[in-house]
C-alpha positions in Angstrom: 66.8 99.6 129.2 64.1 97.8 127.2 62.5 99.2 124.0 59.2 99.5 125.8 60.8 101.8 128.4 62.6 104.0 125.9 61.1 107.5 125.8 60.9 109.8 122.9 61.4 113.3 124.2 60.9 116.5 122.2 62.5 119.7 123.5 61.2 123.0 122.1 63.2 126.2 122.1 63.2 129.2 119.7 66.8 128.7 118.5 70.0 126.9 119.4 72.5 129.8 119.1 73.8 130.6 122.5 72.5 131.3 126.0 71.6 129.6 129.2 68.4 127.9 128.0 70.1 126.6 124.9 73.1 125.1 126.8 70.6 123.6 129.2 68.8 121.9 126.3 72.1 120.6 125.0 73.2 119.2 128.4 69.8 117.6 129.0 69.9 116.0 125.6 73.3 114.5 126.3 72.0 112.9 129.5 68.9 111.6 127.9 70.7 110.0 124.9 73.2 108.5 127.4 70.4 106.9 129.3 69.1 105.3 126.1 66.2 107.6 125.2 65.5 109.3 121.9 65.7 113.1 121.8 64.3 115.5 119.3 65.0 119.2 119.5 62.7 121.5 117.6 64.1 125.0 116.9 65.0 127.4 114.2 68.6 126.1 114.3 71.8 127.8 115.4 75.5 127.3 116.2 74.8 124.7 119.0 72.9 122.4 116.6 76.0 120.6 115.5 76.8 119.8 119.1 73.3 118.5 119.6 73.7 116.1 116.7 77.1 115.0 117.9 75.5 114.1 121.2 73.0 111.8 119.4 70.0 114.1 119.5 67.9 114.8 116.3 67.5 118.4 115.2 64.1 119.3 113.8 63.6 122.6 112.0 60.6 124.3 113.7 60.0 128.1 113.7 57.7 128.0 116.7 59.6 130.7 118.5 59.2 133.4 115.7 56.4 135.9 115.7 55.7 135.6 112.0 53.7 133.5 109.5 56.2 130.7 110.2 54.6 130.4 113.6 51.2 129.5 112.3 52.7 126.9 109.9 54.7 125.5 112.8 51.5 124.5 114.6 50.7 122.1 111.8 54.3 121.0 111.6 54.4 120.3 115.3 51.2 118.3 115.2 52.5 116.1 112.4 55.8 115.6 114.3 54.1 114.6 117.6 52.0 112.0 115.7 54.6 110.6 113.3 57.4 110.3 116.0 55.0 109.1 118.8 56.5 111.7 121.2 56.0 110.7 124.8 57.0 114.0 126.5 57.6 117.6 125.4 59.8 119.9 127.4 59.2 123.5 126.4 61.8 126.1 127.2 60.2 129.4 126.1 56.8 131.1 126.0 56.0 131.3 122.3 56.8 127.6 121.7 54.6 126.9 124.7 51.7 128.7 123.1 52.3 126.8 119.9 52.2 123.5 121.7 49.0 124.6 123.6 47.2 125.1 120.3 48.5 121.8 118.9 47.2 119.8 121.9 43.8 121.2 121.2 44.0 119.6 117.8 44.8 116.1 119.2 42.6 113.5 120.9 43.4 113.2 124.6 44.9 109.7 124.1 47.4 111.0 121.5 48.6 114.0 123.5 52.2 113.9 124.8 53.0 114.8 128.4 54.2 118.3 128.9 57.0 119.9 131.0 57.7 123.6 131.0 61.2 124.7 132.0 61.2 128.4 133.1 64.6 130.0 132.5 63.7 133.7 133.0 61.9 136.2 135.2 59.3 137.0 132.6 56.5 139.5 132.7 53.6 138.6 135.0 50.8 138.9 132.4 48.5 136.4 130.6 51.1 135.7 127.9 53.6 134.5 130.4 51.2 132.4 132.5 51.2 129.8 129.7 54.4 128.5 131.4 52.2 127.3 134.4 50.1 125.1 132.2 52.0 121.8 132.2 52.2 118.4 133.8 55.2 119.8 135.7 56.9 123.1 135.7 60.7 123.3 136.3 62.2 126.4 137.8 65.9 126.9 137.4 66.2 128.6 140.8 64.3 129.4 143.9 63.8 133.0 142.8 62.2 131.7 139.6 59.8 129.6 141.7 58.9 132.6 143.8 58.4 134.6 140.6 56.0 131.9 139.3 54.1 132.0 142.7 53.6 135.8 142.2 52.5 135.1 138.6 49.9 132.7 139.9 48.4 135.4 142.1 50.2 134.4 145.3 48.8 130.9 145.3 50.9 127.9 146.0 52.1 126.5 142.6 51.7 122.8 142.9 53.8 120.9 140.4 56.6 123.5 140.3 60.0 121.9 141.1 63.4 123.5 141.3 66.2 122.0 139.3 69.2 124.3 139.3 71.1 125.0 136.2 74.2 122.8 136.5 77.9 123.8 136.4 80.3 121.3 134.9 82.5 120.6 137.9 85.2 119.0 135.6 85.6 122.2 133.6 85.0 124.6 136.4 87.0 122.9 139.1 88.1 124.5 142.3 91.6 125.7 141.3 91.7 129.4 142.1 94.0 131.3 142.4 96.1 131.4 139.3 96.7 127.7 138.9 97.1 127.2 135.2 99.4 130.0 133.8 96.6 132.2 132.3 97.5 135.2 134.4 101.2 135.0 133.6 100.4 135.0 129.9 97.9 137.8 130.3 100.6 139.9 132.0 103.0 139.3 129.2 100.5 140.6 126.8 99.4 143.5 129.1 102.5 144.6 131.0 100.7 147.7 132.2 98.7 145.3 134.5 101.7 144.0 136.3 101.3 144.8 140.0 97.6 145.4 139.7 94.6 143.3 140.9 92.5 141.8 138.1 88.7 142.1 138.0 86.3 140.3 135.7 82.8 141.3 134.6 81.6 138.4 132.4 78.5 138.5 130.3 77.1 140.1 127.2 78.3 143.6 126.3 74.9 145.2 126.7 73.2 147.9 128.7 72.1 146.8 132.1 74.9 144.4 132.7 76.8 146.8 135.0 79.6 148.1 132.9 78.9 151.7 134.0 79.0 150.7 137.6 82.2 148.9 137.0 83.9 151.9 135.5 82.8 154.0 138.5 84.2 151.4 140.8 87.6 151.6 139.0 87.6 155.3 139.6 86.8 154.9 143.3 89.5 152.3 143.8 92.1 154.4 142.0 91.1 157.4 144.2 92.4 155.5 147.3 95.5 154.1 145.6 94.1 150.6 144.7 95.3 149.8 141.2 93.3 147.3 139.2 92.5 146.3 135.7 89.1 145.0 134.7 88.3 142.6 131.8 84.9 142.7 130.1 84.9 139.7 127.7 82.1 139.4 125.1 81.3 139.7 121.5 81.9 143.4 120.4 80.5 142.9 116.9 77.4 145.0 116.5 78.1 146.6 119.9 80.8 149.0 118.8 78.7 152.1 119.8 78.1 150.8 123.3 81.8 150.0 123.8 82.7 153.4 122.5 80.4 155.0 125.1 82.0 153.0 127.9 85.5 153.9 126.7 84.5 157.6 126.7 83.2 157.3 130.3 86.4 155.6 131.3 88.5 158.4 129.7 86.4 161.0 131.5 87.0 159.3 134.8 90.7 158.8 134.0 90.6 155.0 134.1 91.0 154.2 130.4 94.1 152.1 131.2 92.0 150.0 133.7 89.5 148.7 131.2 90.1 145.9 128.7 87.6 144.4 126.1 89.3 141.1 125.1 86.4 140.0 122.9 84.5 136.7 123.0 86.4 134.1 125.0 86.0 130.3 125.3 88.4 129.9 128.2 86.5 131.4 131.0 87.5 128.6 133.4 91.1 129.7 133.0 90.2 133.4 133.4 88.2 132.7 136.6 91.2 131.0 138.1 93.5 133.8 137.1 91.6 136.9 138.3 91.2 138.3 141.9 87.5 139.1 141.9 84.5 138.3 139.6 81.7 140.8 139.5 77.9 140.4 138.9 76.4 143.9 138.5 73.3 143.5 136.4 70.8 146.3 137.1 67.8 143.9 136.8 67.6 140.5 138.6 68.4 137.5 136.5 66.9 134.0 137.0 70.1 132.2 137.8 73.4 133.9 136.8 75.4 131.0 135.4 78.6 133.1 135.4 78.3 133.6 139.1 77.9 129.9 139.7 80.8 129.0 137.4 83.1 131.5 139.2 82.1 130.3 142.6 82.7 126.7 141.5 86.2 127.7 140.5 86.7 129.2 144.0 87.2 132.8 143.0 85.4 135.4 145.2 82.3 137.0 143.6 81.0 140.4 144.5 77.5 141.0 143.2 74.1 142.7 143.6 71.8 141.0 146.1 68.9 140.2 143.8 67.7 137.4 141.5 69.7 134.3 140.9 73.1 136.0 141.7 71.9 137.0 145.1 70.5 133.6 145.8 73.8 131.9 144.9 75.9 134.4 146.9 73.7 134.0 150.0 74.3 130.2 149.9 78.0 130.3 149.1 79.6 133.7 149.7 77.5 136.1 151.6 80.4 138.4 152.1 80.1 139.3 148.4 76.6 140.6 148.6 75.9 144.3 147.8 72.7 146.2 147.8 71.8 146.8 144.1 73.2 150.1 142.8 75.0 150.9 146.1 78.2 152.4 144.9 79.8 152.8 148.3 79.0 149.3 149.4 80.3 147.9 146.2 83.6 149.7 146.7 84.0 148.5 150.3 83.1 144.9 149.4 85.6 144.7 146.6 88.3 146.4 148.7 87.8 143.9 151.5 88.0 140.9 149.1 91.1 142.3 147.5 92.6 142.5 151.0 92.1 138.7 151.4 89.5 139.0 154.2 86.7 137.1 152.5 86.8 133.6 150.9 83.9 131.6 149.3 82.5 128.5 150.9 82.3 125.0 149.4 80.3 124.6 146.2 77.0 122.8 146.7 76.5 119.5 145.1 72.9 120.4 143.9 74.5 123.0 141.6 76.6 120.6 139.6 75.7 119.6 136.0 75.5 115.9 136.8 72.9 116.6 139.5 70.8 118.7 137.1 70.9 115.9 134.5 70.1 113.2 137.1 67.1 115.1 138.5 65.8 116.0 135.0 66.0 112.4 133.8 64.2 111.1 137.0 61.5 113.7 136.6 60.8 112.8 132.9 60.7 109.1 133.7 58.4 109.6 136.7 56.0 111.7 134.7 55.9 109.2 131.8 55.5 106.3 134.3 52.6 108.1 136.1 51.2 109.5 132.9 50.5 112.9 134.4 48.6 115.2 132.1 48.7 119.0 132.2 46.9 120.2 135.3 47.4 117.0 137.2 49.8 116.8 140.1 52.7 114.3 139.7 
C-alpha cells in the first residue's frame, strides 16, 4: 500500500478497561495496523491499552468520555490532535465522545474535518442525547436489533447509512469442539467431586443484577425437584460485588440448592469451560445489543438456552431456535433446559458473518470506501 493511500484512523472510546466495545476497538486496531494504516485510540486508558500498543496502535490520553471538567478540556485536546496528526477518519464508540467530536467539528473549517463513523454497541435511551449517534458519515450497528433500535430512535424513518457489522468471534479460540474435548471437565470434577454425575450449567457475564442469577437459582430448584441434578458455574469478578453474591447464596440456601451453585471468580479460559459444560444460559432481564458470550458459546458448539430478546434472541433464532425462551418464563426455561440435557436439541452451524475475521474485513472495507468517496456527515456513502 502506498503512503498516499495510508489512512490515519482515530478511534474514540471512554476507556480501554474491558467490555465488548473495548475489545471491538482492539480487534479493529489490529486489523487496521495489519493492513498498513495508522491507528490512534483516544481514551482515558485502561488494562487493554498495553495490548493496543503491542498491536501497533498509538494510545492517546483523552478524557472525552468523562462527565467532568476534563470533558471540556478534551474538546481542545481533540481539536489539536485532529489537526496535528492529520486524521482522515474518526470512529466513535460511545455517546459522550460523539458529542465531544461534534463540538470539535464546529471549530474546524470544512476542509479540515475528518470523516466520521459512529459504531453503536448498545441499546441506548431514545432521547436527544443518544441521537448524536445517528450524525455521522456512516453508522455501524453491531446487530440487526441495534439497527432496528436506531430506526425507532429516528422516529420510525428509514436510517440511510446504517450498516450491520456483527461483533466477531475468534473462530480459532472458540472452535467447534464441544463436548468436553480438552480435559477441563475432568479437572473441574477433581476439584469439585460433589459435581460428579451431575450436568454442568454455565451462566457467563458480570456478577450484577439483571444478568439472570436469580432466575438461574430458581431453575436449579425446579430441576432438583424432578430429580435432575446439576451444578451451575457463575464466573466473574467478585471484588466489590460481595453483597450481591451473598444475597444469591442466601437465596440458594433458602431453596436448598447451595451445593448446586459455584462462583469460580474471573476466568480467562472460557473457551475451555464452554467445551466442558452441558448448557450455557443467557438470562439477562433486559435485552442486550449482541451477547458476545452467546455467540462464543454457539461457536464452540455447546447448546445455549436464553431469553428471546435483543442480541441473544437474534443469535438463537439464527443458530439454535430450540434454545429460545420467552423472557422471564420460568416454566418454559425449565422445559427447554431439560430437553437440552436430554440430548434432544443441537445447535446448527456457526455463520461465517459472525466470525472475527469477517468483522475486521468489513470494517476495513467500510473505512477505505468512506475515505475514498470522502463522505461527510449527513451524506450517503
